[in-house]
Backbone as JSON, one array per atom type, in Angstrom:
{
  "sequence": "XXXXXXXXXXXXXXXXXXXXXXXXXXXXXXXXXXXXXXXXXXXXXXXXXXXXXXXXXXXXXXXXXXXXXXXXXXXXXXXXXXXX",
  "N": [[-21.59, 18.56, 1.28], [-23.18, 16.45, 1.0], [-24.65, 14.08, -1.13], [-22.84, 14.47, -3.21], [-20.19, 12.71, -4.72], [-17.41, 11.32, -2.94], [-13.9, 12.29, -3.23], [-11.37, 10.05, -3.91], [-8.16, 8.81, -2.63], [-5.22, 8.29, -4.09], [-1.92, 6.94, -4.2], [1.34, 6.07, -5.28], [3.88, 4.15, -4.25], [7.46, 3.58, -4.21], [8.52, 0.96, -2.57], [11.25, 0.75, -0.26], [13.98, -1.51, 0.39], [14.19, -3.6, 3.23], [12.08, -2.56, 4.74], [8.92, -2.9, 6.63], [5.62, -3.7, 5.63], [3.54, -2.65, 7.46], [1.26, -1.62, 9.94], [0.24, -0.94, 13.42], [3.29, 0.84, 14.23], [6.23, -1.08, 14.36], [8.31, -1.87, 17.05], [11.42, -0.92, 16.71], [11.74, -1.71, 14.18], [11.7, -0.7, 10.95], [9.01, 0.87, 8.94], [7.03, 1.13, 6.08], [5.4, 3.43, 6.49], [7.2, 4.92, 7.9], [8.65, 5.92, 5.88], [7.2, 7.52, 4.3], [6.27, 10.71, 2.87], [6.24, 13.73, 5.03], [3.23, 14.59, 6.62], [1.66, 12.95, 5.33], [-1.4, 11.5, 4.35], [-3.34, 9.42, 6.57], [-3.74, 6.49, 5.25], [-4.31, 3.23, 4.3], [-2.05, 0.69, 2.77], [-2.74, -1.0, -0.29], [-2.22, -4.32, -0.32], [0.97, -5.96, 0.13], [4.47, -6.2, 0.47], [7.31, -8.36, 1.06], [9.81, -7.94, 3.68], [12.43, -8.01, 2.6], [11.97, -7.23, 0.1], [11.87, -4.83, -2.58], [9.66, -2.62, -4.34], [6.69, -1.42, -6.08], [4.04, -0.06, -4.11], [0.53, 0.48, -3.66], [-1.07, 2.97, -2.02], [-4.22, 3.67, -0.85], [-7.51, 4.98, -0.13], [-9.64, 3.98, -1.41], [-11.9, 1.87, -1.16], [-13.29, -0.06, -2.95], [-11.53, -0.45, -5.0], [-9.39, -1.44, -3.61], [-10.5, -3.79, -2.5], [-11.08, -5.17, -5.07], [-8.41, -5.55, -5.89], [-7.35, -7.21, -3.98], [-8.93, -9.21, -3.34], [-9.19, -12.77, -3.81], [-11.32, -13.71, -5.25], [-11.95, -12.12, -7.53], [-10.27, -12.45, -9.51], [-8.02, -10.88, -10.31], [-4.9, -10.46, -11.7], [-1.74, -10.27, -10.7], [1.67, -9.2, -11.12], [4.91, -10.47, -10.39], [8.41, -9.86, -10.4], [11.41, -11.2, -10.11], [14.77, -10.93, -9.18], [17.97, -12.13, -8.92]],
  "CA": [[-21.03, 17.25, 0.51], [-24.2, 15.46, 0.7], [-25.03, 13.85, -2.64], [-21.6, 14.28, -4.16], [-19.16, 11.61, -4.55], [-16.15, 11.63, -2.26], [-12.8, 12.09, -4.05], [-10.51, 8.99, -3.44], [-6.9, 9.11, -2.64], [-4.24, 7.28, -4.63], [-0.45, 7.37, -4.06], [2.14, 4.92, -5.6], [5.33, 4.21, -3.55], [8.36, 2.54, -4.15], [9.11, 0.56, -1.13], [12.6, 0.37, -0.08], [14.26, -2.76, 1.12], [14.01, -3.63, 4.79], [10.83, -1.92, 5.26], [7.64, -3.61, 6.6], [4.32, -3.04, 5.22], [2.45, -2.85, 8.41], [0.96, -0.67, 11.0], [1.02, 0.3, 13.8], [4.8, 0.82, 14.23], [6.81, -2.22, 15.32], [9.25, -1.49, 17.8], [12.84, -1.21, 16.27], [11.6, -2.03, 12.81], [11.3, 0.51, 9.9], [7.88, 0.51, 8.13], [6.84, 2.06, 4.85], [4.99, 4.55, 6.83], [8.07, 6.02, 8.34], [9.43, 6.54, 4.92], [6.39, 8.37, 3.49], [6.49, 12.21, 3.13], [5.72, 14.23, 6.17], [1.94, 15.03, 6.44], [0.95, 12.02, 4.36], [-2.65, 11.03, 5.03], [-3.44, 8.17, 7.01], [-4.51, 5.56, 4.51], [-3.61, 2.01, 4.11], [-1.7, 0.41, 1.57], [-3.33, -2.07, -0.86], [-1.31, -5.33, -0.4], [2.01, -5.85, 0.79], [5.73, -6.89, -0.09], [8.08, -8.9, 2.08], [10.74, -7.01, 4.1], [13.43, -8.21, 1.68], [11.54, -6.99, -1.28], [11.49, -3.67, -2.98], [8.81, -2.51, -5.36], [5.57, -0.52, -5.87], [2.7, -0.14, -3.28], [-0.57, 1.53, -3.74], [-1.83, 3.65, -0.93], [-5.6, 4.44, -1.32], [-8.8, 4.71, 0.76], [-10.72, 3.54, -2.34], [-12.26, 0.35, -0.67], [-13.79, -0.74, -4.08], [-10.32, -0.83, -5.71], [-8.55, -2.33, -2.68], [-11.05, -5.17, -2.54], [-10.81, -5.89, -6.41], [-7.17, -5.96, -6.17], [-6.79, -8.09, -2.97], [-9.87, -10.49, -3.2], [-9.01, -13.74, -4.82], [-12.4, -13.95, -6.19], [-11.95, -11.15, -8.62], [-9.35, -12.9, -10.51], [-7.05, -9.87, -10.71], [-3.48, -11.15, -11.81], [-0.67, -9.44, -10.5], [2.95, -9.9, -11.55], [6.32, -10.03, -9.66], [9.62, -9.92, -11.02], [12.45, -11.47, -9.2], [16.14, -10.81, -9.64], [18.73, -12.75, -7.96]],
  "C": [[-21.86, 16.41, 0.34], [-24.64, 15.32, -0.92], [-23.92, 13.85, -3.54], [-20.79, 13.38, -3.75], [-17.89, 12.21, -3.84], [-14.89, 11.33, -3.15], [-11.99, 10.92, -3.31], [-8.98, 9.55, -3.42], [-5.95, 8.0, -3.1], [-2.68, 7.67, -4.57], [0.27, 5.87, -4.26], [3.48, 5.22, -5.03], [6.2, 3.28, -3.81], [9.01, 2.15, -3.07], [10.5, 0.24, -1.11], [12.92, -1.0, 0.58], [14.4, -2.65, 2.51], [13.26, -2.73, 5.46], [9.71, -2.83, 5.33], [6.6, -2.8, 6.22], [3.32, -3.19, 6.21], [2.33, -1.62, 9.28], [0.3, -1.37, 12.18], [2.62, -0.2, 13.88], [5.22, -0.31, 15.07], [8.15, -1.76, 15.77], [10.7, -1.89, 17.08], [12.77, -1.64, 14.73], [11.2, -0.87, 11.96], [10.13, -0.11, 9.14], [7.88, 1.52, 7.06], [6.32, 3.42, 5.38], [5.95, 5.47, 7.41], [9.0, 6.56, 7.22], [8.59, 7.33, 3.96], [6.55, 9.85, 3.81], [5.68, 12.5, 4.35], [4.32, 14.81, 5.77], [1.2, 14.06, 5.61], [-0.36, 11.56, 4.98], [-2.65, 9.73, 5.43], [-4.35, 7.15, 6.28], [-3.59, 4.39, 4.42], [-3.06, 1.48, 2.77], [-2.35, -0.93, 0.94], [-2.34, -3.31, -1.2], [-0.14, -5.16, 0.42], [3.26, -6.51, 0.22], [6.45, -7.28, 1.24], [9.18, -7.81, 2.44], [11.85, -7.03, 3.18], [13.18, -7.73, 0.29], [11.46, -5.39, -1.47], [10.45, -3.61, -4.13], [7.64, -1.53, -5.03], [4.53, -0.8, -5.01], [1.79, 0.85, -3.73], [-1.14, 1.76, -2.42], [-3.1, 4.19, -1.38], [-6.67, 4.11, -0.13], [-9.88, 4.34, -0.37], [-10.92, 2.03, -2.06], [-12.6, -0.51, -1.93], [-12.57, -1.28, -4.8], [-9.63, -1.75, -4.94], [-9.13, -3.71, -2.82], [-10.88, -5.95, -4.11], [-9.44, -6.39, -6.58], [-6.6, -7.14, -5.21], [-7.83, -9.38, -2.86], [-9.59, -11.56, -4.29], [-10.02, -13.88, -5.7], [-12.59, -13.18, -7.36], [-11.05, -11.61, -9.82], [-8.28, -11.96, -11.09], [-5.64, -10.63, -10.58], [-2.49, -10.08, -11.66], [0.59, -10.0, -11.0], [4.02, -9.47, -10.66], [7.29, -10.55, -10.6], [10.61, -10.15, -10.04], [13.85, -11.53, -9.88], [17.05, -11.38, -8.43], [20.27, -11.94, -7.87]]
}
């Protein structure tokens, strides 16, 4: 594999309500990692949503993309829609 670019992993997941976006597991609290399919690779989510929020999360091992999405200096503009 030397000299060949590594394939990145991308997975979009609809986070349910009452799930935390954190690792390691928090005792007694359900996390998004508990809701992922069995055998899911150990990759972080790029960003987070509050426990009381549902919505799309991106899981990736693509550090360049994660940095671009999360670093305030890149001026990436995300959008959130709230319903009451």
